[in-house]
C-alpha positions in Angstrom: 37.3 110.4 -76.6 39.2 107.3 -78.0 38.9 106.7 -81.7 37.7 103.4 -83.1 37.5 101.7 -86.5 34.9 99.5 -88.0 35.5 96.2 -89.8 32.7 94.8 -92.0 32.6 91.2 -93.2 30.0 90.4 -95.9 29.7 86.6 -95.7 27.6 83.9 -97.3 24.7 83.9 -94.8 25.0 87.3 -93.2 26.9 90.6 -93.0 28.7 91.3 -89.7 30.2 94.6 -88.5 32.6 95.0 -85.5 33.9 98.0 -83.7 37.6 97.7 -82.7 40.1 99.7 -80.7 43.8 100.3 -81.4 44.8 97.0 -79.7 42.5 94.9 -82.0 39.9 94.3 -79.2 36.3 94.1 -80.5 34.1 96.5 -78.5 30.9 95.4 -80.0 29.4 93.7 -83.1 26.2 93.0 -84.9 25.1 90.6 -87.7 22.3 90.9 -90.1 21.3 87.9 -92.2 20.2 87.7 -95.8 18.7 85.0 -97.9 20.4 82.9 -100.6 18.2 81.5 -103.4 18.9 78.2 -105.0 16.9 78.2 -108.3 18.4 74.9 -109.5 20.8 72.3 -108.1 24.3 73.9 -108.1 23.0 77.4 -108.5 23.1 80.1 -105.8 22.0 83.7 -106.0 21.6 86.7 -103.7 20.0 90.1 -104.1 22.4 93.0 -103.9 19.8 95.2 -102.3 19.8 92.8 -99.4 23.5 93.5 -98.8 22.8 97.2 -98.7 20.1 96.7 -96.1 22.4 94.4 -94.1 25.3 96.8 -94.0 23.2 99.6 -92.6 21.6 97.4 -89.9 24.9 95.7 -89.0 26.9 99.0 -88.6 24.2 100.7 -86.6 23.9 97.6 -84.4 27.7 97.4 -83.8 28.0 101.0 -83.0 25.2 100.7 -80.5 26.7 97.5 -79.0 30.1 99.2 -78.6 28.5 102.3 -77.0 30.5 104.7 -79.2 29.4 107.7 -81.2 29.6 108.3 -84.9 32.4 111.0 -84.5 34.6 108.4 -82.8 34.8 106.3 -86.0 38.1 107.1 -87.6 37.6 104.8 -90.7 35.9 101.7 -91.9 36.7 98.9 -94.3 34.8 95.9 -95.6 35.5 92.5 -97.1 33.0 90.3 -99.0 32.6 86.9 -100.4 34.6 86.3 -103.6 33.8 85.8 -106.5 30.2 86.9 -106.2 29.5 88.6 -109.5 27.1 91.5 -110.0 25.8 93.0 -113.3 25.0 96.7 -113.1 23.3 99.0 -115.6 24.7 102.5 -116.5 23.2 104.0 -113.3 24.8 101.4 -111.0 21.6 99.4 -110.4 21.6 95.6 -110.4 20.2 94.0 -113.5 19.6 90.6 -111.9 20.4 88.7 -108.7 24.1 88.2 -108.1 25.8 84.9 -108.9 27.1 83.8 -105.5 30.6 82.6 -105.2 29.4 79.0 -104.8 27.2 79.1 -107.9 28.3 76.3 -110.2 26.2 76.9 -113.3 29.2 78.0 -115.4 30.8 74.6 -115.3 30.9 74.4 -119.1 32.2 77.9 -119.4 35.0 77.0 -116.8 36.0 74.2 -119.1 36.1 76.5 -122.0 38.3 79.0 -120.2 40.7 76.2 -119.2 40.8 74.8 -122.8 41.3 77.9 -124.9 43.3 77.1 -128.0 46.9 77.7 -127.5 46.5 78.3 -123.8 47.1 81.7 -122.2 49.7 83.0 -119.7 47.0 84.1 -117.3 46.0 80.4 -116.8 49.3 79.7 -114.9 47.4 80.3 -111.6 45.2 77.3 -112.4 47.6 74.5 -111.3 50.5 75.7 -113.5 48.3 76.1 -116.6 47.2 72.5 -116.5 43.7 73.5 -115.2 41.0 72.9 -114.5 39.4 76.4 -113.8 36.8 76.7 -111.1 33.3 77.6 -112.1 33.3 80.0 -109.1 35.7 82.4 -110.9 35.0 85.7 -112.6 35.7 84.7 -116.2 33.4 81.6 -116.3 30.6 83.5 -114.7 31.0 86.4 -117.1 31.1 84.0 -120.1 27.9 82.4 -118.8 26.1 85.7 -118.7 27.3 86.5 -122.2 26.2 83.2 -123.6 23.1 82.4 -121.6 21.7 85.8 -120.8 22.7 88.0 -123.8 20.1 90.6 -123.0 21.5 91.1 -119.5 25.0 91.1 -121.0 24.2 93.8 -123.5 22.6 96.1 -120.9 25.4 95.6 -118.4 27.6 98.6 -118.2 29.6 97.1 -115.3 30.5 93.5 -114.3 32.0 93.6 -110.8 32.0 92.0 -107.4 29.9 92.2 -104.2 32.9 94.2 -102.8 32.9 96.7 -105.6 29.1 97.2 -105.5 29.1 98.1 -101.7 32.1 100.4 -102.1 30.2 102.1 -104.9 27.1 102.5 -102.7 29.3 103.8 -99.8 31.5 106.3 -101.6 30.1 106.8 -105.1 33.4 105.5 -106.6 33.5 102.5 -108.9 36.8 100.7 -108.5 38.0 97.1 -108.5 40.0 95.5 -105.6 43.4 94.2 -106.6 43.1 91.3 -104.2 39.9 90.0 -105.9 41.5 90.6 -109.3 44.6 88.6 -108.4 42.8 85.6 -106.9 39.7 85.3 -109.1 40.0 87.5 -112.2 43.2 86.0 -113.7 45.0 89.3 -113.2 48.6 89.7 -112.2 50.7 92.7 -111.0 53.3 91.9 -113.7 51.1 90.5 -116.6 48.2 92.9 -116.0 44.6 92.1 -117.0 43.8 89.0 -119.0 42.9 90.8 -122.2 44.2 88.1 -124.6 42.2 85.4 -122.6 39.0 87.5 -122.9 39.6 87.8 -126.7 40.1 84.1 -127.1 36.9 83.5 -125.2 35.0 85.8 -127.6 34.2 88.4 -124.9 36.8 91.2 -125.4 34.1 93.7 -124.4 34.4 92.4 -120.8 37.5 94.6 -120.5 35.3 97.7 -120.8 32.7 96.4 -118.4 35.2 95.8 -115.5 35.8 98.8 -113.3 38.7 100.8 -114.8 40.2 101.9 -111.5 41.9 99.6 -109.1 42.6 100.1 -105.3 44.8 97.7 -103.2 43.8 96.5 -99.8 44.4 99.3 -97.3 44.2 102.0 -99.9 41.5 104.7 -99.6 38.5 104.1 -101.8 36.9 107.4 -100.7 34.6 108.8 -98.0 31.1 108.1 -97.0 28.5 110.0 -99.0 25.7 111.9 -97.2 23.3 109.2 -98.2 25.5 106.3 -97.1 26.4 108.0 -93.9 22.7 108.4 -93.1 22.1 104.8 -94.0 24.9 103.6 -91.7 24.3 106.1 -88.9 27.9 107.5 -89.3 29.3 110.8 -90.1 29.6 111.9 -93.7 33.2 112.0 -94.9 34.3 109.0 -92.8 37.2 107.4 -94.7 36.5 104.1 -96.4 39.5 101.8 -96.9 39.7 99.0 -99.5 39.3 95.5 -98.2 39.1 92.4 -100.4 38.1 88.8 -100.5 36.9 87.7 -97.0 39.3 84.9 -96.4 42.3 86.7 -97.8 41.6 89.7 -95.6 41.2 87.2 -92.8 44.9 86.3 -93.3 45.7 89.8 -92.2 43.4 89.4 -89.2 45.3 86.3 -88.2 48.7 87.9 -88.7 49.6 85.6 -91.6 51.5 88.0 -93.8 55.0 86.5 -94.1 56.4 83.6 -96.2 56.2 80.2 -94.4 52.9 81.0 -92.6 49.5 79.5 -93.4 45.9 80.5 -92.5 42.9 78.2 -92.4 39.7 80.2 -92.7 36.6 78.3 -91.8 32.9 79.2 -92.2 30.4 78.1 -94.8 33.5 77.0 -96.7 37.2 76.4 -95.9 40.2 78.1 -97.4 43.8 77.0 -96.9 46.0 80.0 -97.7 49.8 79.7 -97.6 52.2 82.6 -98.0 55.1 81.8 -100.3 58.3 83.7 -101.0 58.5 82.6 -104.7 56.2 81.2 -107.3 54.9 77.7 -106.7 52.4 75.8 -109.0 51.1 72.3 -109.0 48.1 70.0 -109.0 45.4 70.3 -106.5 45.7 73.9 -105.5 45.5 77.4 -107.0 48.1 80.1 -107.3 50.7 81.5 -107.0 48.7 84.8 -106.7 51.4 87.4 -106.9 51.1 90.3 -104.4 47.6 89.1 -103.7 47.2 90.5 -100.1 50.1 93.0 -99.7 53.1 93.9 -102.0 55.5 91.0 -101.7 52.9 88.7 -100.1 52.1 86.0 -102.6 49.7 83.2 -101.8 48.8 79.7 -102.8 45.3 78.5 -102.2 43.3 75.4 -101.4 39.6 75.5 -100.8 36.5 73.4 -99.9 33.2 74.8 -101.2 30.9 73.4 -98.6 32.1 72.8 -95.0 30.3 74.7 -92.3 27.3 74.9 -94.6 27.2 71.1 -94.6 27.1 71.0 -90.8 24.4 73.7 -90.8 22.5 71.6 -93.4 22.6 68.6 -91.1 21.3 70.5 -88.1 18.6 72.4 -90.1 17.2 69.4 -92.0 17.8 66.3 -89.9 17.6 67.5 -86.3 14.7 68.6 -84.1 14.2 72.3 -83.3 16.2 73.4 -80.3 19.0 70.9 -80.6 22.3 72.7 -80.1 25.6 72.2 -81.7 27.1 71.5 -78.3 24.7 68.5 -77.9 25.6 67.3 -81.4 29.3 67.6 -80.5 28.7 65.6 -77.4 27.1 62.8 -79.4 29.9 62.9 -82.0 32.6 62.8 -79.3 31.3 59.5 -78.0 32.0 58.0 -81.5 35.5 56.7 -82.1 37.7 58.2 -84.9 36.6 56.8 -88.2 33.0 56.5 -87.2 33.1 52.7 -87.2 33.4 52.6 -91.0 31.1 55.5 -91.9 32.7 57.9 -94.4 31.2 61.1 -95.7 32.1 63.2 -98.7 31.7 67.0 -98.2 31.2 68.0 -101.8 27.6 69.1 -101.3 28.1 72.1 -103.7 30.9 70.7 -105.8 34.7 70.5 -105.1 37.0 73.5 -105.4 40.3 71.7 -104.7 42.0 69.3 -105.1 39.7 68.0 -107.9 38.0 71.2 -109.1 34.8 69.4 -110.1 31.6 71.4 -110.0 29.5 68.3 -110.6 30.8 66.4 -107.5 28.2 66.0 -104.7 28.1 64.9 -101.1 27.7 61.3 -100.0 27.6 59.0 -97.0 29.2 55.6 -97.5 29.3 52.6 -95.1 26.0 53.1 -93.2 24.9 50.2 -91.0 22.0 49.8 -88.6 24.4 50.4 -85.7 25.2 54.0 -86.9 23.3 56.8 -85.2 23.0 60.5 -85.4 26.3 61.0 -83.6 28.1 58.8 -86.2 26.6 60.8 -89.1 27.4 64.1 -87.5 31.0 63.1 -86.7 31.4 61.7 -90.2 30.5 65.1 -91.6 33.0 66.8 -89.3 35.7 64.3 -90.3 35.0 64.7 -94.0 35.7 68.4 -93.9 38.9 67.9 -91.9 39.9 65.1 -94.3 39.3 67.4 -97.2 41.8 69.9 -95.6 44.3 67.1 -95.1 44.1 66.0 -98.7 44.7 69.6 -99.9 47.7 70.0 -97.6 49.0 66.7 -99.1 48.6 68.1 -102.6 50.5 71.3 -101.7 53.3 69.2 -100.1 53.5 67.1 -103.2 54.4 70.1 -105.2 57.2 71.2 -102.9 55.3 73.4 -100.3 56.9 73.0 -96.9 54.1 72.7 -94.4 54.4 75.2 -91.5 55.1 74.3 -87.9 51.5 75.5 -87.1 48.5 76.7 -89.1 46.6 79.7 -87.8 42.8 79.0 -87.8 39.8 81.2 -87.5 36.1 81.1 -88.1 33.3 78.7 -87.2 35.4 75.6 -86.6 37.1 77.5 -83.7 33.8 77.3 -81.8 34.0 73.5 -81.5 36.8 72.0 -79.5 35.9 68.6 -81.0 36.1 69.9 -84.6 39.4 71.7 -83.9 41.0 68.5 -82.6 39.7 66.5 -85.5 41.3 69.0 -87.9 44.6 68.9 -86.0 44.6 65.0 -85.9 43.6 64.6 -89.6 46.3 67.0 -90.8 48.9 66.2 -88.2 49.7 69.9 -87.9 49.2 72.0 -84.8 46.5 74.7 -85.0 47.1 78.2 -83.6 44.2 80.3 -82.4 44.2 84.1 -81.9 42.3 86.2 -79.4 39.9 87.5 -82.0 38.4 84.6 -84.0 36.5 86.9 -86.4 39.6 87.3 -88.5 38.1 88.9 -91.6 36.5 91.6 -89.5 39.8 92.2 -87.6 41.7 92.2 -90.9 39.4 95.0 -92.2 39.9 96.8 -88.9 43.6 96.6 -89.4 43.4 98.1 -92.9 41.1 100.8 -91.6 43.6 101.6 -88.8 46.3 102.0 -91.4 44.1 104.2 -93.5 43.3 106.3 -90.4 47.0 106.8 -89.8 47.2 104.9 -86.5 50.1 102.7 -87.9 52.6 103.2 -90.7 51.9 99.9 -92.5 50.0 96.7 -92.2 52.8 94.5 -90.7 53.2 97.2 -88.0 49.4 97.2 -87.3 49.4 93.4 -87.1 52.0 93.5 -84.4 49.7 95.7 -82.3 46.3 94.2 -83.1 46.8 90.4 -83.5 47.3 88.3 -80.4 47.9 84.5 -80.4 46.3 82.8 -77.4 46.7 79.1 -77.7 47.7 76.1 -79.8 45.8 72.8 -80.4 48.3 69.9 -80.8 47.6 66.8 -82.8 47.1 63.6 -80.7 49.6 61.1 -82.0 47.3 58.2 -81.3 44.5 59.9 -83.2 46.8 60.8 -86.1 47.6 57.1 -86.5 44.0 56.1 -86.0 42.9 58.4 -88.9 45.2 56.9 -91.5 42.6 54.4 -92.7 39.6 56.8 -92.5 41.6 59.3 -94.5 42.4 56.7 -97.2 38.7 55.8 -97.4 37.8 59.5 -97.8 40.4 59.9 -100.5 39.0 56.9 -102.3 35.4 58.1 -102.2 35.5 60.8 -104.9 37.1 58.6 -107.6 34.6 55.9 -106.8 31.6 58.2 -107.1 32.7 60.5 -109.8 31.1 58.4 -112.6 27.7 58.8 -110.8 28.2 62.5 -110.5 29.2 62.8 -114.1 26.2 60.7 -115.4 28.3 57.9 -116.7 25.6 55.3 -115.8 22.6 57.3 -116.9 22.3 55.3 -120.1 20.6 52.7 -117.9 17.8 55.1 -117.1 14.5 55.2 -119.1 14.3 57.6 -122.0 13.7 61.2 -120.8 15.5 60.7 -117.5 19.0 61.3 -118.6 19.2 65.0 -117.8 22.3 64.8 -115.7 24.0 62.8 -118.3 23.3 65.4 -120.9 24.4 68.1 -118.5 27.7 66.3 -117.8 28.2 66.0 -121.6 27.5 69.6 -122.1 30.2 70.4 -119.6 32.6 68.3 -121.5 32.5 65.2 -119.4 34.0 62.9 -122.1 36.8 65.2 -123.1 40.2 65.3 -121.5 43.7 63.8 -121.7 44.4 60.2 -122.7 45.0 57.6 -120.1 48.8 57.9 -120.3 48.5 61.6 -119.5 46.2 60.9 -116.6 48.7 58.4 -115.2 51.4 61.1 -115.5 49.1 63.6 -113.9 48.6 61.3 -110.9 52.2 60.5 -110.6 53.3 64.1 -110.6 50.8 65.5 -108.3 50.8 63.5 -105.1 47.8 61.5 -106.3 45.5 64.4 -107.2 43.6 63.9 -110.4 41.1 66.2 -112.1 37.5 65.2 -112.8 38.4 64.5 -116.4 41.2 62.3 -115.3 38.9 60.3 -113.0 36.4 59.8 -115.8 39.1 58.4 -118.2 40.8 56.3 -115.5 37.8 54.4 -114.3 38.9 51.1 -115.6 41.7 50.9 -113.0 40.4 53.5 -110.7 37.6 51.4 -109.4 39.9 48.7 -108.2 42.3 51.2 -106.6 39.4 53.0 -104.9 38.0 49.7 -103.6 41.4 48.6 -102.4 42.0 51.8 -100.5 38.5 51.8 -99.0 39.1 48.2 -97.8 41.8 49.4 -95.5 45.5 48.5 -95.2 47.1 45.3 -96.4 49.2 43.3 -93.9 52.6 44.8 -93.5 55.0 43.5 -96.1 52.4 42.4 -98.6 52.8 43.9 -102.0 50.1 46.1 -103.5 49.1 43.5 -105.9 48.5 40.9 -103.2 50.5 37.9 -102.2 53.4 38.0 -99.7 55.9 36.5 -102.1 59.0 35.2 -100.5 58.5 37.0 -97.2 58.4 33.8 -95.1 61.2 32.2 -97.0 63.3 35.3 -96.6 63.1 35.5 -92.8 66.4 34.3 -91.4 66.8 33.0 -87.9 64.9 34.9 -85.2 62.7 36.6 -87.8 65.4 38.8 -89.3 64.6 39.8 -92.8 67.3 39.9 -95.5 66.7 42.5 -98.2 69.1 42.7 -101.2 69.5 46.2 -102.5 68.7 46.5 -106.2 70.9 49.7 -106.4 73.9 47.4 -106.5 72.6 45.1 -109.2 73.2 45.2 -113.0 70.8 48.0 -114.1 70.7 46.5 -117.6 68.9 43.4 -116.2 67.1 44.3 -113.0 64.4 41.7 -113.6 66.9 39.0 -113.5 68.5 40.4 -110.4 65.0 40.5 -108.7 64.4 36.9 -109.8 67.8 35.8 -108.4 67.0 37.5 -105.0 63.7 35.7 -104.8 65.3 32.4 -105.7 67.9 32.9 -103.0 65.2 33.3 -100.4 65.3 37.0 -99.8 62.6 38.5 -97.6 62.2 41.9 -99.2 63.7 43.6 -102.2 65.1 47.0 -101.3 64.7 49.7 -103.8 66.5 53.1 -103.4 64.4 55.8 -105.2 66.4 59.1 -105.5 65.7 62.1 -107.7 68.7 64.3 -106.8 66.5 66.9 -105.1 67.9 66.4 -101.5 71.3 67.9 -100.9 72.4 64.9 -98.8 71.6 62.5 -101.7 72.4 63.9 -105.1 72.3 60.6 -106.9 69.6 59.7 -109.5 68.3 56.1 -109.4 64.9 54.7 -110.2 61.3 55.9 -110.0 57.8 54.5 -109.9 57.9 53.1 -113.5 60.9 50.9 -112.5 59.2 49.9 -109.3 56.2 48.8 -111.3 58.4 46.8 -113.6 60.0 45.1 -110.6 56.6 44.3 -109.2 55.8 42.4 -112.4 59.1 40.6 -112.2 59.0 39.3 -108.6 56.7 38.3 -105.8 59.0 39.8 -103.2 57.6 42.8 -101.3 59.3 45.9 -102.6 60.8 48.0 -99.8 61.2 51.5 -101.3 63.6 54.0 -99.6 62.5 57.4 -100.9 65.5 59.7 -100.3 64.0 62.8 -101.9 63.2 66.4 -100.7 59.5 66.1 -101.6 58.3 62.5 -101.1 54.7 63.5 -101.5 55.3 63.8 -105.2 55.8 60.0 -105.5 53.8 58.3 -102.7 50.6 57.6 -104.6 52.4 56.6 -107.8 54.6 54.2 -105.8 51.5 52.7 -104.2 50.0 52.2 -107.6 53.3 50.8 -108.9 53.2 48.0 -106.3 55.4 49.1 -103.4 54.9 47.2 -100.1 56.6 49.8 -97.9 57.8 53.3 -98.3 60.5 55.0 -96.1 61.0 58.8 -96.1 63.8 60.7 -94.5 63.4 62.4 -91.1 65.7 65.2 -92.2 63.6 66.6 -95.1 60.8 68.2 -93.1 59.4 69.1 -89.7 58.1 66.2 -87.5 54.5 67.3 -88.2 54.9 66.9 -91.9 56.7 63.6 -91.6 53.8 62.4 -89.5 51.4 63.4 -92.3 53.5 61.5 -94.8 53.5 58.4 -92.6 49.7 58.6 -92.2 49.4 58.9 -96.0 51.6 55.8 -96.6 49.8 53.8 -93.9 46.4 54.9 -95.2 47.3 53.3 -98.5 47.9 50.0 -96.8 51.7 50.0 -96.9 54.5 49.8 -94.3 55.5 53.4 -93.3 59.1 54.0 -92.5 61.5 56.7 -91.4 65.1 56.8 -92.5 68.0 58.5 -90.7 71.3 59.5 -92.4 74.4 58.3 -90.6 75.5 61.8 -89.5 72.1 62.6 -88.0 71.9 61.9 -84.3 68.9 59.8 -83.1 66.3 62.4 -82.3 64.3 61.9 -79.1 61.1 62.8 -81.0 61.7 59.9 -83.4 62.4 57.5 -80.5 59.1 58.7 -79.0 57.3 58.3 -82.3 58.6 54.7 -82.6 57.8 53.8 -79.0 54.1 54.8 -79.4 53.7 52.9 -82.7 53.6 55.9 -85.0 56.0 54.3 -87.5 56.4 50.7 -88.7 60.1 50.7 -89.7 63.1 52.9 -88.9 65.9 52.6 -91.4 69.3 53.5 -89.9 71.8 54.2 -92.6 75.4 53.0 -91.9 76.7 54.8 -95.0 75.9 58.0 -96.8 72.8 57.6 -99.0 73.1 57.3 -102.7 76.2 55.2 -103.4 77.3 51.6 -102.9 80.6 50.2 -101.8 81.1 52.3 -98.7 82.5 51.1 -95.4 80.1 50.4 -92.5 80.0 53.0 -89.7 79.9 51.3 -86.3 78.2 54.3 -84.7 74.9 53.1 -86.2 74.9 50.3 -83.6 74.4 52.6 -80.7 71.3 54.0 -82.5 70.0 50.5 -83.0 70.4 49.6 -79.3 68.8 52.8 -78.1 65.8 52.4 -80.5 65.3 48.8 -79.7 65.3 49.4 -76.0 62.7 52.2 -76.3 60.4 50.7 -78.9 60.5 47.0 -78.0 60.1 44.1 -80.4 57.2 45.5 -82.5 59.3 48.0 -84.4 61.2 46.9 -87.5 64.8 48.3 -87.3 66.5 48.3 -90.6 70.3 48.7 -91.1 71.4 49.6 -94.6 74.9 50.1 -96.0 78.2 48.3 -95.6 76.4 45.1 -94.5 78.5 42.0 -94.9 79.0 38.7 -93.0 80.9 40.6 -90.2 78.8 43.7 -89.8 75.5 41.7 -90.2 76.3 39.8 -87.0 77.0 43.1 -85.1 73.8 44.7 -86.3 71.6 41.8 -85.3 73.3 41.5 -81.9 72.5 45.2 -81.4 68.8 44.6 -82.2 68.4 45.1 -86.0 65.9 42.8 -87.6 66.0 43.9 -91.3 69.4 43.9 -93.1 69.9 45.6 -96.5 72.9 44.4 -98.4 73.9 45.5 -101.9 77.5 45.3 -103.0 78.1 42.3 -100.7 75.4 40.2 -102.3 75.3 41.3 -106.0 79.1 41.5 -106.1 79.8 38.3 -104.2 82.5 36.2 -105.9 80.4 33.0 -105.6 77.1 34.6 -106.5 74.1 36.1 -104.7 72.8 32.8 -103.2 76.2 32.1 -101.5 76.2 35.6 -100.1 72.7 35.1 -98.7 73.9 31.9 -97.0 76.8 33.8 -95.4 74.4 36.4 -94.1 72.1 33.8 -92.6 75.0 32.3 -90.8 76.0 35.8 -89.6 72.5 36.5 -88.4 72.5 33.2 -86.4 75.8 34.2 -84.9 74.5 37.7 -84.0 71.4 36.3 -82.4 73.4 33.8 -80.3 75.7 36.6 -79.1 72.7 38.7 -78.1 71.1 35.8 -76.3 74.4 35.1 -74.4 74.7 38.7 -73.4 71.1 38.8 -72.2 71.7 35.6 -70.2 
């Protein structure tokens, strides 16, 4: 008789058990629900005894559905929500309901953890030590228990997780899971437990309350006791393998166990989990969690607290009984992307990343009398997908290279519409496996290793995980979502003052509770405005809740501007087209002096001279030396901001860097009118995300191509379908002036113009002078960047501009004659 294993997934709304064979095929499953209590807004609790009831019912139901016998079960393994905190007495009995992972009551304690005097090495997982710390995590919840329920704290012999409690009930052994410890307990395989951080928080006794033993995922916790076996309907002595946090074990169930891969786990919440080969820290995401899933498998994490739960809320509270999700999907599918101006914020239970704000709340903005139920439902679906896209943007801004595809599992996989919206919002393909219940399959894989079926987890993955299909982004929809994505990104900064109670002083006396609560959570503390500006500039635009509160003076205008949609192409961020019309040479060709060739001691004067000479754009090369093809250092956002104050010319920024996401939002704020990124620095999907990001901010979005890079068919296709506003074709190596023009660029210009037509701006940069300008225009270029020729002209910049205008006229005449 064939052996089987059982994977158990303790989720937010129910516990599910599945029976699996050696190929990873589920033979039967069963789910048993349990209730969540919400004593106050932002609080969420569950009764541990309900979990125990659920695991017995679910396992018995799964075994019956699979039509197997107890002696066929070779091993079992369970995962649970994380960080759901349990306080147990000396006999292992719960002292109070568990603080569910989404419980946000410990917001003030989370702030205290992040702000410990002198910092602490354990805090590096919280955005490189900059914080904030999520109220979901173990230490804030433990500190809340110590401060707010001292009697419970004193009686608690053990502070542990849902995972640890069920393992204790199953085997009689109390042990912590190294996965939970790495991702939510501030523990690390090299630094150990955060003993110094506990001491600084005034709770050194927590070290003795945590389980003293640790077991890694896949390790053997023990065997089913007689009582547990009777409860589950299995044989006593059945091996129990260690699982972990549901989403992280789901990575195993998706086969995401190697650097460069990413999992998107969807359900009541979303988690974006990327495997990295080395430490990576930054704004807007958590980690790196060293060895979090398997030895050598380190992870960075983004997360959204309320996603599927928001969709469920809508159906439960606002729809008639019997209405199906399929019917709602049908209504939403009839609504165009962007919901005709309706934007939702998915922060119904706070925000985990990128803002890490437990006080944030959900919202609908832009409602009109035209909007119907389908609009609202689609707006909620889009808000969740937009939240994922913003998190991916934050990761990219810190140097994370987005994968060629993201492997997705969970509730979102049941909706073709929602899958497509996710792919279109992020611009990255989604890969789906045969078994969508990834956490259960991940547990089954760990149980299979514990049972001796396979030598290790990667070997088991090869046999038990099977990719079935891939959902590709729709290029037209990716472009259509640029503005809705910008509106979504603007919504949180615009509403944060309301969430934080900043306007509650206008309320009558006695109605300022939320204001007081926000103050108790430290709403007025944080870095100075200069630090907030640096925070935004260095993080791809991600700012913490504290930063938003301090930045409100300028943030409101920025948010309103982003929400209003894009400015006309070429218009600077501050408004006003400047010299654009004057700078258009014959045939609409734009002349753009390159500030890289000017006197860096007096850039303001150079910009003024270019404007006076009738330039159309001012070209700004922004290099940071990070890209191997361009090791020069030039200017950054502060210089762009200074140039924006010195001239009305639209600032055309050529961003030749390895990680452009680090600078896009700060360049937008500085006053750039257009931003061009290099095709060579990332896969096409990631470049598409960057272009959508730039367009969503209301700027021209461009792609640059180095002279030695052949013209890719995919770039030609992107340009032909309107996915980019400008293509910059370099005729010299990037980074240095005074180089000779490479005529091979002209063939690229001709090919691109023929494919894309007149709507695309084709820019030629490098070695442009009176002779080469005529050749470039004749080939089809309509933006010319000239540096050394203009700023080094013997008769001055104005004379050089006149020569270029004559060359443009000559080139246009030659093109017309050839066409005739």
